[in-house]
C-alpha angles and dihedrals in degrees: 000000000000114000119240134228124223126201131188115196116190090323114188132184124197133180102201105307095342117098114206102167111048114205101302122195118194138153121201115192124224111279096009122144100221122186123202107206133175144111124298112290096022093121102252097125090044090053091049092049090051089054090048092050094244092114125041117242111240095198143354128031138292112206124192111186088347091303117122107239104177093115098032112111117248092248092058098050098082092239132135121195131203115202135206090249112059093224094198121164103252096207093053130080120242089258092052091048091053093045099042098088092047093049091050088053088051097241114172113267093240091055092046090053091048094049095045092049092047092051091046090051094050092050095037094234098125092119091055099056095103096045127099120235093254088064092058134087121237092260092049091050091052089051090053090050089052090045089055087059094045095055090061089062092218127187092231133029119209121196120194107196091307096174100048094103094051128093120251097265093047091048091058091047093049092047087060091045093052093045089050090048089056092049092050099044101032094209124149106262133189118194126189122205141147087210109099091195089062089049095049095046101042110032133097084188130017122206110197110205129193127175094341099312134093112251096185141343125203149099113313097251091043091058092042094051100033110031113178093215146008093264094059090042092054097041099053117060134056115250093029126251115272114244121197122182116233145159134233107262102178140002101213102166112264094357110053120171131230126204103227111182092326094315119111109224119191111219124218095221136049123261104226113194095016128117132204108278095026114138122247135168119234116210131194129166117237093243091054092062131075146167100243135064093250086068090069137256122009109259117171147321109253137185115241111236101172141351121207117198110212097171101246093032138038117211113209118198113195144159130230121229087262091055097254113144124239131189119202125189112210126188117242131002114320128188105208122161117240108240094030123122120239134179116239129208130196133211102252092212098049109054129102135215124204129192125230092274092054096252116139115248106229 
C-alpha cells in the first residue's frame, strides 16, 4: 500500500467566537509516524479529529496526497481511527467486531474473512476470535480495537490516546506493538498523547502543541537536545529538566557569565541583545549533572532533600542555597544522607539558557 502525505495549511478551529487552533502549518511525510504531544487542552485531539473529519475546519486547508479534503466526509478520507475507549460491541465476538464495519459496507464474505484473518495474524489475536470482549484483558481489547482499524485497510491511521486506560506494564508492551505495526504496515500514522515517554519512544516526528499553536516540530532526539524554548525543554524528558533562575553577570565577548543562584557560570556562546543584570533561566537535565569533577564544571553546593533508589539509578532531589529545586540522576546505587550538603557539577556541553520570554539562546 502506498503511504500518504498530509498537509495542514493555516488550519484554524473556532467554537463560536473562541479560537482554539491558531493557524497551524504542518507537513507529514508519507509513511511517517507522527506524534502530537502536549498538555491537556492544548488542542492535539481537536487537531486529530479535524484530520479525521469528525470536526469541521473553521479556516485553512487540510491536504491528503495534495488533495484538499476540508469538505470530504470522514468515510471518504481513507482514514481509520483508534480511540482511548475500545468501543467494542459487547454482544459480538472478536471476529464479529472486526467484521462488522466491512459487513455494513457490503464487502464479499470471502474478502471479509481474508481481511479479518490478516489483521488477527498481524496482532496475534487468532485464538481470541470466538471470545466476547468481557473475556479479554485491557491489552487484548485494545488489540481488537486496532484490528478493527486494520481491516479497513486505510491510507492513514489515527490514534487518540489509545493506551490511557492500560496499566504501566501493558502500556510499555503496547507501545512496542504499535511501533512494530507501523514498521510492518508502513502506513502514515498520527498518534496523540500527553505522555512524553510515548512520544519519545514511538515517533519519527514529534509535534509539540501548546494552547493551540505548534511550539516545535522535529525528531525526538533533536527536540530533546535542542529545544527552541523553555516549554519544549520542560515538557520532554523524564525526570524534567532543571530550571534555575539567574542574571547576566558579565558580557565578556564570546564567554559571558551568568550568576545562577550565587554561582558564576561561564557560557559557551555570546548573549546578543542582553545587558548586565538581565534575567535568564539556566537549564540542565538531571542526567547531565553529577557529584564529582568528572561530571563537568562545578555548579553549586546543594542540600539533599530526598534520595530515591531505583536499582540502576539513584535520583537525588536537592535545593540550592536560594531554595531552587534540583533533580540529579546518578548511575548506580548511592547512599547519600538526607540533609547533607553536596557539591554538584554540570556537563559544560549540555546545558541550556533561556531568555525572559522563554526562547532558547543559541
